[in-house]
N, C-alpha and C positions, 0 to 999 in steps of 0.2 A: 730458641735463639732469637734475639732481636735482629732485625735486618739492618743493613748498612748500605749506603750508596757508595759505589766504587765506579767512578767514571760513567755515571748514569745507569749502572746495573745494580739490581737488588740481589742480595745474597739469598740463599734458600731459607725458607721458613718451614721448620719441622712441625707441620700441623698435626700429623698423626701422633708424633711424640708428645706434643702438648696435650692433645686430647686423651691419650692414654695416661699421662701423668695426672690429669684431672679426674680420670675414671668416668669420662663422659662418653656416651654413645654418639654416633654420627647424627642421630635425630636431634639430640639436645644441642649439639653444636650448630646444626642447621637452623634450629629455632632461634638461637642467639644471633646468628648472622643474618637471619631473614631470608634464607635460601632453602632449597629442598635438599634432601639427603644425598641425592645423586650428585649435586654440585659439590658437596663436601667430599664425596668420594673422588671426584675428578681433581679437586684441589690437593687431596692427599696423594694422588697419583702423579702430581707434577704440574698441573695447570697453574699458570702464573696467577698469583694472588695480588691484587692491587686495589686502589681506591678505598671506598668505605669498608669493604671486607678486611683489607689489610690493617686499617686503623683500628677496627674492632678487635682483630686478633692481637694486635700490639697491646691494646687495653686489657684483653683477657690474659695475655702472658704476664703483664705487670701484676694483675690481680692474683694470678696463680702464685707468683713469688711472694705476695703478701698474705696468701691464704684466704683471700676474699672472693675467689672466682665464682663460687656457688651463689653468691649474692647477686651477681650480674644476670644469672639465668637459673632460677630455682628449678630443681628437678620436678617434673610433673609425674605423679604415679600413674601407672597404666590403669585404664578403666577396668573395673571388675566385670567379669562376664556373668 
């Protein structure tokens, strides 16, 4: 869901829903946002998302609707052991 301003308040951004729709793990979303996985977890638990992270997520949501989200942050295969 895209956020909207209502009297200076932002509506909720369903980060976990977007991530699940994209079939991205928290680690991949963290890499896209330039944060660590625990920050993504806190965001999914209700921490307010604002500033550059919010703008990146709006871009990611738009890309998801166009089917181009994977181009923004290609999946990195796990290293073979």
